[in-house]
C-alpha positions in Angstrom: 14.2 16.0 28.7 12.1 15.0 31.7 9.9 12.0 30.8 6.9 13.7 32.4 7.3 16.7 30.0 7.8 14.8 26.8 4.0 14.4 26.2 3.8 18.1 25.0 6.5 17.5 22.4 5.0 14.2 21.4 1.5 15.7 21.0 2.9 18.5 18.9 4.8 16.1 16.6 1.6 14.1 16.3 -0.2 17.2 15.1 2.5 18.0 12.6 2.4 14.5 11.3 -1.4 14.6 10.8 -1.0 17.8 8.8 1.7 16.3 6.6 -0.3 13.1 6.1 -3.5 15.0 5.0 -1.6 17.3 2.7 0.1 14.3 1.1 -3.2 12.6 0.6 -4.3 15.7 -1.3 -1.0 16.0 -3.1 -1.1 19.7 -2.2 2.4 21.2 -1.6 1.0 24.6 -0.8 -1.2 23.2 2.0 1.7 21.2 3.4 4.0 24.3 3.5 1.5 26.8 4.8 -0.1 24.5 7.4 3.2 23.1 8.5 4.8 26.6 8.8 1.9 28.0 10.8 2.0 24.9 13.1 5.8 25.4 13.7 5.2 29.1 14.4 2.6 28.2 17.0 5.1 26.3 19.0 7.5 29.2 19.1 4.6 31.6 20.1 2.9 29.4 22.7 5.9 27.5 24.1 8.5 30.3 23.7 9.9 32.6 26.4 6.8 34.8 26.4 4.3 32.1 26.1 1.7 34.1 24.1 -1.6 32.6 23.0 -4.8 33.8 21.2 -7.6 35.1 23.5 -10.7 32.9 23.6 -12.7 35.6 21.8 -10.3 35.9 18.9 -10.0 32.1 18.7 -13.7 31.6 18.6 -14.1 34.4 16.0 -11.6 32.7 13.7 -13.3 29.4 14.1 -16.7 30.9 13.1 -15.2 32.7 10.1 -13.5 29.4 9.0 -16.8 27.5 9.3 -18.7 30.1 7.3 -16.0 30.2 4.6 -16.0 26.4 4.3 -19.8 26.3 4.0 -19.9 29.0 1.4 -17.3 27.3 -0.8 -18.9 23.9 -0.4 -22.4 25.1 -1.2 -21.0 27.1 -4.2 -19.4 24.0 -5.7 -22.0 21.5 -4.3 -19.9 18.5 -5.3 -20.4 15.6 -2.9 -17.4 13.8 -4.2 -15.2 16.5 -2.6 -16.9 16.5 0.8 -14.2 14.5 2.5 -11.5 16.8 1.1 -13.5 19.9 2.2 -13.9 18.4 5.7 -10.2 17.6 5.9 -9.2 21.2 5.0 -11.6 22.6 7.6 -10.2 20.3 10.2 -6.6 21.2 9.3 -7.2 25.0 9.6 -9.2 24.4 12.8 -6.3 22.5 14.2 -3.9 25.4 13.3 -6.2 27.8 15.1 -6.3 25.5 18.2 -2.5 25.4 18.2 -2.4 29.1 18.9 -5.0 28.8 21.7 -4.3 28.6 25.4 -2.5 25.3 26.4 -4.8 23.5 28.7 -5.5 19.8 29.2 -8.9 20.2 27.5 -7.4 22.0 24.5 -4.6 19.3 24.2 -7.2 16.6 24.1 -9.1 18.5 21.3 -5.9 18.9 19.3 -5.1 15.2 19.4 -8.7 14.4 18.5 -8.6 16.7 15.5 -5.3 15.2 14.4 -6.8 11.7 14.4 -9.9 13.0 12.4 -7.6 14.6 9.9 -5.7 11.4 9.3 -9.0 9.5 8.9 -10.0 12.0 6.2 -6.8 11.3 4.5 -7.4 7.6 4.6 -10.7 8.2 2.8 -8.9 10.1 0.1 -5.9 8.0 -0.9 -4.2 4.7 -0.4 -0.8 5.6 -1.8 2.3 4.2 -0.1 3.8 7.5 1.0 0.6 8.4 2.8 0.4 4.9 4.3 4.0 5.2 5.6 3.0 8.5 7.4 -0.1 6.8 8.8 2.0 4.0 10.2 4.3 6.5 11.8 1.3 8.4 13.1 -0.1 5.3 14.8 3.3 4.5 16.5 3.6 8.1 17.7 0.0 8.0 18.9 0.7 5.0 21.2 3.8 6.7 22.5 2.0 9.9 23.1 -0.9 8.2 24.9 1.4 6.4 27.3 3.3 9.7 28.0 -0.1 11.4 28.5 -1.2 8.8 31.0 2.1 9.1 32.9 1.7 12.9 33.1 -1.9 12.6 34.2 -0.9 10.2 36.9 1.8 12.5 38.1 -0.6 15.5 38.1 -3.2 13.6 40.1 -0.6 12.6 42.6 0.7 16.2 42.9 -2.9 17.5 43.5 -3.5 14.7 46.1 -0.3 15.7 47.9 -1.4 19.4 48.2 -4.7 18.3 49.7 -3.5 15.9 52.4 -1.4 18.2 54.4 2.0 17.3 52.8 1.8 13.5 53.1 3.5 11.4 50.5 1.6 11.2 47.2 0.3 7.8 45.9 2.6 6.0 43.5 2.3 6.6 39.7 0.5 4.1 37.5 3.8 3.1 35.9 6.8 1.2 37.2 9.3 3.4 39.0 12.9 2.7 40.0 16.5 3.4 39.2 15.8 2.7 35.5 12.4 4.3 34.8 13.2 5.6 31.4 14.5 2.3 29.9 11.6 0.5 31.4 9.1 3.0 29.9 10.7 2.7 26.5 10.7 -1.1 26.6 7.0 -1.1 27.5 6.2 1.5 24.8 8.1 -0.3 22.1 6.6 -3.6 23.1 3.1 -2.1 22.9 3.8 -0.6 19.5 5.2 -3.9 18.2 2.3 -5.9 19.6 -0.3 -3.6 18.1 1.3 -3.6 14.7 1.8 -7.4 14.7 -1.8 -7.9 15.7 -2.9 -5.6 13.0 -0.9 -7.4 10.4 -2.3 -10.8 11.5 -5.8 -9.3 11.4 -5.2 -8.0 7.9 -3.9 -11.4 6.8 -6.8 -13.3 8.3 -9.5 -10.9 7.0 -8.7 -9.8 3.4 -9.3 -6.3 2.2 -11.7 -7.3 -0.5 -14.5 -9.8 -0.3 -14.4 -10.9 -3.9 -11.5 -12.5 -5.8 -9.4 -10.7 -8.2 -10.7 -12.7 -11.1 -14.3 -11.5 -10.3 -13.4 -7.9 -10.1 -10.8 -7.6 -12.8 -13.3 -6.4 -15.3 -14.1 -3.3 -13.3 -10.7 -2.7 -11.7 -9.5 0.9 -12.1 -5.9 1.8 -12.3 -4.1 5.0 -11.2 -4.5 7.5 -13.9 -6.4 5.1 -16.2 -10.1 4.3 -16.4 -12.1 1.7 -18.3 -15.0 4.1 -18.5 -15.3 7.9 -19.2 -17.8 10.2 -17.5 -18.0 13.5 -19.4 -20.0 15.2 -16.7 -17.2 14.8 -14.2 -15.9 18.4 -14.7 -12.8 18.1 -12.7 -9.1 18.7 -13.3 -7.3 15.7 -14.9 -4.5 14.2 -12.8 -1.2 15.8 -13.7 0.9 13.8 -11.2 4.5 13.1 -12.1 4.4 9.7 -10.4 6.2 7.1 -12.5 3.9 4.2 -13.2 6.1 2.1 -15.5 8.8 2.3 -18.1 8.8 1.1 -21.7 11.7 -0.1 -23.8 10.9 0.0 -27.5 13.2 -2.5 -29.4 13.5 -2.6 -33.2 13.7 -5.9 -35.3 17.5 -5.8 -34.9 17.3 -5.9 -31.1 18.3 -2.3 -30.5 16.4 0.0 -28.1 15.2 3.0 -30.1 13.1 6.1 -29.8 9.9 6.1 -31.9 9.4 9.1 -34.2 5.8 9.2 -33.0 4.2 8.8 -29.5 3.6 5.1 -28.6 0.0 4.4 -27.6 -0.5 1.7 -25.0 -4.1 0.4 -25.1 -5.9 -0.5 -21.8 -9.6 -0.5 -22.6 -11.9 -0.3 -25.7 -15.0 1.8 -25.1 -17.7 1.5 -27.8 -21.0 2.4 -26.1 -22.1 5.9 -25.3 -25.1 6.5 -23.0 -26.8 9.8 -23.9 -28.5 9.9 -20.5 -25.5 9.5 -18.2 -23.1 10.8 -20.8 -20.7 8.0 -20.2 -18.5 5.8 -22.4 -18.5 2.2 -21.4 -17.5 -1.3 -22.6 -20.3 -2.8 -24.5 -18.8 -6.0 -25.9 -18.7 -9.1 -23.7 -16.6 -11.4 -25.9 -17.2 -15.2 -25.6 -14.1 -16.1 -27.5 -11.5 -15.0 -24.9 -8.5 -17.2 -24.8 -6.7 -18.1 -21.6 -3.1 -19.2 -21.6 -0.3 -19.8 -19.2 3.0 -17.9 -19.7 6.2 -19.9 -19.2 8.1 -19.2 -16.0 11.4 -18.4 -17.8 10.2 -15.2 -19.5 9.8 -17.0 -22.8 7.2 -15.8 -25.3 3.9 -17.6 -25.8 1.8 -17.0 -29.0 -1.6 -15.3 -28.6 -3.0 -16.7 -31.8 -3.7 -20.3 -32.9 -1.7 -20.1 -36.1 1.8 -19.1 -37.2 2.0 -15.2 -37.4 3.3 -13.5 -40.5 6.4 -11.7 -39.4 7.8 -10.8 -42.8 7.3 -7.1 -42.0 9.6 -7.3 -39.0 9.0 -7.9 -35.3 9.2 -5.1 -32.7 9.4 -5.8 -29.0 7.9 -3.7 -26.2 9.4 -4.4 -22.7 7.4 -2.9 -19.9 8.7 -2.7 -16.3 6.4 -1.6 -13.5 7.6 1.2 -11.3 4.7 1.9 -8.9 1.7 0.6 -10.8 0.1 -2.8 -9.8 -2.8 -3.8 -12.1 -4.3 -6.7 -13.9 -4.2 -4.8 -17.2 -1.4 -5.6 -19.6 -1.1 -2.4 -21.6 -0.4 -3.3 -25.2 0.4 -1.6 -28.5 -1.6 -2.5 -31.6 -1.4 -5.4 -32.3 0.5 -8.0 -30.1 1.0 -11.6 -31.2 3.1 -12.9 -28.4 3.6 -12.2 -24.7 6.2 -13.0 -22.0 6.1 -12.3 -18.2 8.6 -12.3 -15.4 6.9 -15.3 -13.7 4.3 -17.8 -14.8 0.9 -16.0 -15.0 -2.6 -16.9 -16.4 -3.3 -14.4 -19.1 -6.6 -13.8 -20.9 -6.5 -12.5 -24.5 -9.5 -11.0 -26.2 -9.1 -11.5 -30.0 -11.7 -8.9 -30.8 -10.1 -6.0 -28.9 -6.6 -7.4 -28.7 -6.5 -6.7 -25.0 -4.6 -8.7 -22.3 -5.4 -9.2 -18.7 -3.9 -11.1 -15.8 -6.6 -13.4 -14.6 -4.6 -15.7 -12.4 -5.5 -16.4 -8.7 -2.5 -18.5 -7.9 -0.1 -15.7 -7.1 -0.1 -13.0 -4.4 1.0 -9.9 -6.3 0.8 -8.5 -9.8 3.3 -8.9 -12.5 6.5 -6.8 -12.4 7.8 -7.1 -15.9 6.4 -8.3 -19.2 7.2 -8.1 -22.9 5.2 -8.0 -26.1 6.1 -8.9 -29.7 4.2 -6.7 -32.1 3.9 -5.5 -35.6 3.1 -1.7 -35.6 1.3 -2.1 -39.0 0.0 -5.7 -38.9 -0.9 -7.4 -42.2 -4.4 -8.9 -42.9 -2.7 -12.3 -42.5 -1.4 -11.4 -39.0 -4.9 -10.2 -37.9 -6.5 -13.3 -39.2 -4.0 -15.4 -37.2 -4.7 -13.4 -34.1 -8.5 -13.5 -34.4 -8.8 -17.0 -35.9 -12.5 -17.9 -36.5 -13.8 -15.1 -34.3 -16.0 -12.7 -36.2 -14.5 -9.3 -36.8 -15.7 -6.8 -34.1 -18.4 -4.4 -35.1 -19.1 -1.0 -33.7 -22.1 1.3 -34.0 -22.3 3.3 -37.2 -24.7 5.8 -35.7 -24.6 8.0 -32.7 -27.5 8.2 -30.1 -27.5 12.1 -30.1 -29.5 13.4 -32.9 -28.0 16.9 -32.7 -24.7 15.5 -33.8 -25.8 14.7 -37.4 -25.9 18.3 -38.7 -22.8 19.2 -36.7 -20.9 16.2 -38.3 -21.9 17.3 -41.8 -20.7 20.9 -41.1 -17.4 19.5 -39.8 -17.0 17.3 -42.8 -17.4 20.3 -45.1 -15.0 22.4 -42.9 -12.4 19.6 -43.0 -12.2 20.0 -46.8 -12.0 16.3 -47.6 -11.5 15.9 -51.3 -10.9 13.0 -53.7 -13.1 10.6 -51.8 -14.7 7.6 -53.7 -18.4 8.0 -54.5 -21.1 5.8 -53.2 -21.2 4.1 -56.6 -17.4 3.4 -56.4 -17.9 1.8 -53.0 -20.6 -0.4 -54.3 -18.4 -1.4 -57.2 -15.4 -2.0 -55.0 -16.2 -2.6 -51.3 -12.5 -2.2 -50.4 -12.8 1.5 -51.2 -15.0 1.8 -48.1 -12.0 1.4 -45.8 -10.0 3.9 -47.7 -12.9 6.4 -47.5 -13.2 5.8 -43.7 -9.4 6.4 -43.2 -9.3 9.6 -45.2 -12.3 11.2 -43.7 -11.1 10.3 -40.1 -7.6 11.7 -40.8 -9.0 14.9 -42.2 -11.4 15.5 -39.3 -8.7 14.6 -36.7 -6.3 17.1 -38.4 -9.1 19.7 -38.5 -9.5 19.3 -34.7 -5.8 19.6 -34.1 -5.4 22.7 -36.1 -6.0 25.1 -33.3 -9.7 25.5 -33.4 -10.0 23.8 -30.0 -8.0 24.6 -26.9 -6.6 21.8 -24.8 -6.9 22.1 -21.0 -7.1 19.8 -18.0 -9.2 22.3 -16.0 -12.9 22.0 -16.8 -14.1 24.1 -13.9 -15.5 26.7 -16.3 -17.0 24.1 -18.8 -20.7 25.0 -18.9 -23.5 22.8 -20.2 -26.9 24.2 -20.8 -30.1 22.4 -19.9 -30.5 19.2 -21.8 -27.4 19.7 -23.8 -25.0 16.9 -24.5 -21.4 17.5 -23.3 -20.0 16.6 -26.7 -22.3 19.1 -28.5 -21.3 21.7 -25.9 -17.6 21.0 -26.6 -18.0 21.3 -30.4 -20.4 24.2 -30.6 -19.8 26.6 -27.7 -17.0 25.8 -25.2 -14.4 24.6 -27.6 -12.0 23.6 -24.9 -11.4 20.4 -23.0 -9.0 17.5 -22.3 -8.3 14.4 -24.3 -11.5 12.6 -23.4 -13.5 15.4 -25.0 -11.4 15.5 -28.1 -11.6 11.7 -28.6 -15.4 11.7 -27.7 -16.0 14.4 -30.3 -14.1 12.6 -33.0 -16.0 9.3 -32.4 -19.3 11.1 -32.3 -18.6 12.9 -35.5 -17.4 9.8 -37.4 -20.4 7.6 -36.2 -22.8 10.4 -37.2 -21.2 10.1 -40.7 -21.7 6.3 -40.7 -18.0 5.4 -40.0 -17.2 2.7 -37.6 -15.0 4.0 -34.7 -14.4 3.4 -31.1 -12.8 5.2 -28.1 -9.6 3.8 -26.5 -8.2 4.6 -23.1 -4.7 3.8 -21.8 -1.3 5.6 -21.7 0.8 7.5 -24.2 4.6 7.2 -24.0 6.2 10.5 -25.1 9.0 11.1 -22.4 12.2 9.3 -23.6 15.2 9.0 -21.3 18.2 8.7 -23.6 20.5 7.6 -20.7 18.5 4.4 -20.0 17.1 4.1 -23.6 13.5 3.8 -22.4 10.3 5.7 -22.1 9.0 6.9 -18.7 5.2 6.6 -18.4 3.8 8.8 -15.6 0.3 9.1 -14.1 -0.2 12.3 -16.1 0.3 10.3 -19.3 -3.1 8.6 -19.1 -4.8 9.3 -22.4 -7.8 8.7 -24.6 -7.7 8.4 -28.4 -9.7 6.9 -31.3 -9.5 3.8 -33.5 -11.2 3.8 -36.9 -12.3 0.8 -38.9 -10.0 0.6 -41.9 -10.3 -3.1 -42.9 -12.3 -6.2 -42.4 -10.1 -7.0 -39.3 -8.0 -3.8 -39.0 -8.3 -0.6 -37.0 -6.2 2.5 -37.3 -5.4 4.7 -34.3 -6.0 8.5 -34.6 -5.4 11.1 -32.0 -7.4 14.3 -32.3 -5.6 15.8 -29.3 -2.8 18.3 -30.2 0.5 16.5 -29.7 2.2 19.6 -28.4 -0.4 19.8 -25.6 0.7 16.3 -24.4 4.3 17.4 -24.5 3.4 20.5 -22.4 1.7 18.4 -19.7 4.8 16.2 -19.6 7.1 19.1 -19.1 4.8 21.3 -17.0 5.3 19.7 -13.6 8.9 18.5 -14.1 10.8 18.9 -10.9 14.1 18.0 -9.3 12.4 15.3 -7.3 11.7 13.3 -10.5 15.3 12.2 -10.4 14.8 10.4 -7.1 11.4 8.7 -7.6 13.1 5.4 -8.6 14.2 5.1 -4.9 10.8 4.1 -3.7 9.2 2.9 -6.9 9.8 -0.8 -6.1 8.5 -0.3 -2.5 5.3 1.5 -3.8 4.8 -1.3 -6.4 5.0 -3.9 -3.6 2.6 -1.9 -1.5 0.1 -1.7 -4.4 0.6 -5.3 -5.4 0.8 -7.1 -2.1 -1.2 -4.9 0.2 -3.9 -3.0 -1.7 -4.5 -6.0 -4.0 -4.7 -8.4 -1.1 -8.0 -10.4 -1.3 -9.4 -13.8 -0.6 -7.6 -15.3 -3.6 -4.3 -14.0 -2.4 -5.0 -15.3 1.1 -5.7 -18.7 -0.2 -2.6 -18.6 -2.4 -0.4 -17.7 0.6 -1.9 -20.5 2.7 -1.3 -23.0 0.0 2.2 -21.8 -0.5 3.0 -21.8 3.2 1.6 -25.3 3.6 3.3 -26.7 0.6 6.6 -25.0 1.2 6.7 -26.1 4.8 6.1 -29.7 3.9 8.5 -29.5 1.0 11.2 -27.9 3.2 10.6 -30.5 6.0 10.9 -33.4 3.4 14.1 -31.9 1.9 15.7 -31.4 5.3 14.8 -34.9 6.4 16.1 -36.4 3.1 19.3 -34.4 3.3 19.9 -35.6 6.9 19.3 -39.2 6.0 21.7 -38.9 3.0 24.4 -37.5 5.3 23.9 -40.2 7.8 24.2 -42.9 5.2 27.4 -41.2 3.8 29.0 -41.2 7.2 28.0 -44.8 7.9 29.5 -45.9 4.6 32.6 -43.7 5.1 33.5 -45.1 8.5 32.2 -48.6 7.9 30.0 -48.5 10.9 27.6 -51.1 9.5 24.1 -51.6 11.1 25.3 -50.2 14.4 25.8 -46.8 12.7 22.1 -45.9 12.9 22.0 -46.8 16.6 25.2 -44.8 17.2 23.8 -41.7 15.4 20.5 -42.0 17.2 22.3 -42.1 20.5 24.2 -38.9 19.5 20.9 -37.2 18.5 19.3 -38.2 21.8 22.3 -36.8 23.7 22.1 -33.5 21.8 18.4 -33.2 22.4 18.9 -34.0 26.1 21.7 -31.4 26.4 19.5 -28.8 24.7 16.7 -29.6 27.1 19.0 -29.3 30.1 20.4 -26.0 28.8 16.9 -24.6 28.4 15.9 -25.7 32.0 19.1 -24.2 33.4 18.5 -21.0 31.5 15.0 -20.7 32.7 16.1 -21.4 36.3 18.7 -18.6 36.0 16.2 -16.1 34.7 13.9 -17.0 37.6 16.7 -16.5 40.1 17.5 -13.1 38.6 13.9 -12.1 38.9 13.2 -13.2 42.4 16.5 -12.0 43.8 16.3 -8.6 42.1 19.6 -8.9 40.3 18.8 -6.7 37.3 20.6 -3.6 38.6 23.9 -5.5 39.4 26.8 -5.7 37.0 26.7 -8.8 34.8 29.6 -10.6 36.4 28.4 -9.9 39.9 24.8 -10.9 39.1 26.1 -14.2 37.6 28.0 -15.1 40.8 25.1 -14.1 43.1 22.6 -15.9 41.0 24.6 -19.2 41.3 24.5 -18.9 45.1 20.9 -17.8 45.3 19.4 -20.5 43.0 18.2 -22.5 46.0 15.8 -19.6 47.0 14.2 -19.8 43.5 13.8 -23.6 43.9 12.1 -23.0 47.3 9.7 -20.5 45.9 8.8 -23.0 43.1 8.0 -25.7 45.7 5.8 -23.2 47.6 4.0 -22.2 44.3 3.2 -25.9 43.6 1.9 -26.3 47.2 -0.4 -23.3 46.8 1.7 -21.0 49.0 2.9 -18.5 46.5 4.6 -15.3 47.7 2.4 -12.2 47.4 4.1 -9.4 45.6 4.1 -6.8 48.4 5.5 -9.3 51.0 9.2 -9.5 51.9 10.7 -13.0 52.1 10.6 -13.0 56.0 6.9 -12.0 55.9 6.3 -14.8 53.5 8.1 -17.2 55.8 5.7 -16.2 58.6 2.7 -16.7 56.3 4.0 -20.2 55.4 4.5 -21.0 59.1 0.8 -20.1 59.8 -0.3 -22.8 57.4 2.4 -25.5 58.0 4.7 -25.0 60.9 7.4 -27.5 59.8 7.5 -26.2 56.3 7.6 -22.6 57.6 10.6 -23.4 59.8 12.6 -24.9 57.0 11.7 -22.1 54.6 12.7 -19.5 57.3 16.2 -21.1 57.4 16.4 -20.8 53.7 15.3 -17.2 53.8 18.0 -16.3 56.3 20.6 -18.0 54.1 19.2 -16.0 51.1 19.6 -12.7 53.0 23.2 -13.6 53.9 24.0 -14.4 50.3 22.1 -11.6 48.5 22.8 -8.7 50.9 25.5 -10.0 53.3 28.1 -10.9 50.7 28.3 -14.6 51.7 29.7 -17.0 49.1 28.5 -20.5 49.8 31.1 -23.2 50.3 30.7 -26.9 49.4 29.3 -27.6 52.9 27.0 -24.6 52.7 25.6 -25.9 49.4 25.0 -29.4 50.9 23.2 -27.8 53.8 20.9 -25.8 51.5 20.2 -28.9 49.5 19.2 -30.8 52.6 17.0 -27.9 53.7 15.3 -28.0 50.4 14.6 -31.7 50.7 13.2 -31.2 54.3 11.0 -28.4 52.9 9.7 -30.6 50.2 9.0 -33.4 52.7 7.2 -31.0 55.0 5.1 -29.6 52.2 4.1 -33.1 51.2 3.0 -33.9 54.8 1.2 -30.5 55.0 -1.0 -31.4 51.9 
């Protein structure tokens, strides 16, 4: 295709790429297919044989209708958190309408501008690797398109100028022209793209993405699909993405990977405070007894408690391998007593919540693999070993919503809990309190799972009346919601009955792959459940969410593409770990590593060289003269390399000044050898301040030199004539000819010295 026509194709591909990028940021396959299909159809309609396009009246009418429809939808929802997505969809369909409009230079500029705005909207919506890859491709294509556009604009300006000057030749284009225009243009474009990307990478490395260190922000760091806080007023659809976050291998005490008969709950955060004003669950406890430890570099286990754990009940191992998730949270089953990581990491352990976090600032990325040793049903001795002298954690035994007390009493009656110890029995035997808590919690959780409440991830129709608490609305009127509502309702009910409980967020492992003997944990497996106090130091996990609903979510969006997600899992993990998590601490770590590694490598290289020299001296019995002999060899090698570099540079200079790029390689090599004297002469003139202007021919340059220094001009004119004979006359210099040119160079040098 003609280089001057490629800008239309490049601009159209740029538009297609922007549509694909935004649809990817929204994870909307329907938007991708419909928008992409209409865009492809526009190319056939507008660039096809008939070249049809929408009239201006029809195009403007569609734009007005699109604007009105977007405003009505946005005002109807009135959710400012979706404003970027709404704007992006408006820009996408506006871009599609523009694609069917008349192809003019003004319209083309509008299309490119809309494409850039569409990608910017996507950047505000997501930071996933697939979208980032499309953005990088979009940037490279943008540079190529801009250069093609400028070439086309220069050509059109020249053509218009030629029509207006009576048929005279047009002015030259703003790009280099010649026999090899297309390769030259490609080299310039690729060099520009590479320079921009390298400069961007250096800028990213010098100016970290986050101002604070990972250690400072680890407490509020959110993870894909998992939150360390719950907002019950965020009535939005829960993420049902099939993206694989990590895998879990559950190993029994005999060392055999097995499938658990029940779902495996992986704890990430303990939420024990409910704000009745904002209707949020948050972390209340700020433990002062957190233990920091360093894991061994060889994946060996390090104990989490100060004592020797009681392992008489058997030890289970949970091995977790990250697929795409990069986070500081180490998701754990209840209750871990030892941890191992793929590399040496600084890990913080909270003995009150039994949660683990990566708090190190001496490594660039996050962990890739870790393992936990656990007892699914830990004994009191195990819990005492883990918590040591730390006081057992306490949670509220009341709920800050007064309307929940009568509701909880009604639920307790409806759950038909029988055989509970009386208040007198609890006073006589305090241990009966924990049994009472457990039985009541199990009965109410079973009552909630019995079909009285509907599980759904879509809360768009969830209605809250004025001043009503969302948990009350869930229990009394709506009776539908996702896991966060089920867990919140159970905790609110138990606390209203005076039973200690807390809300847990993390992931639930339910999808087992028998071929690899491991669980696959996806983004849609983010979950919330409840832990009830059943001992002085023990908590029991209860899940009021119907288990079959979790299985349905796992199976609902299963697709053929799931079998190929492993291809880019590692790349996505590196993107999340090394790019998105890049901050000041990572920058300092890289700088320290580069500095230490460079010095270490230099020392090792020098030591190895010395050792080899000593071995050779001893082998050949060179004695003290051996060092001098090797030093002379090294000096000769360095001198030879310097001479080779100078000769290479001189040859390149000769090729450039003699215009030998278009000649075959062998012919150019022979001509360059005979024309080297001309490059030397130009170097002398450059140093004397008589450089050759680009538009001048060598003969014109000789005349210019003569005007400033007659002797030097005369000698240079002789060299120019010899150059013409060699370059264009086919002359091959003999030995006498070479001697004559050397003498002429010496006379030129002497004349230039006198001229100064």
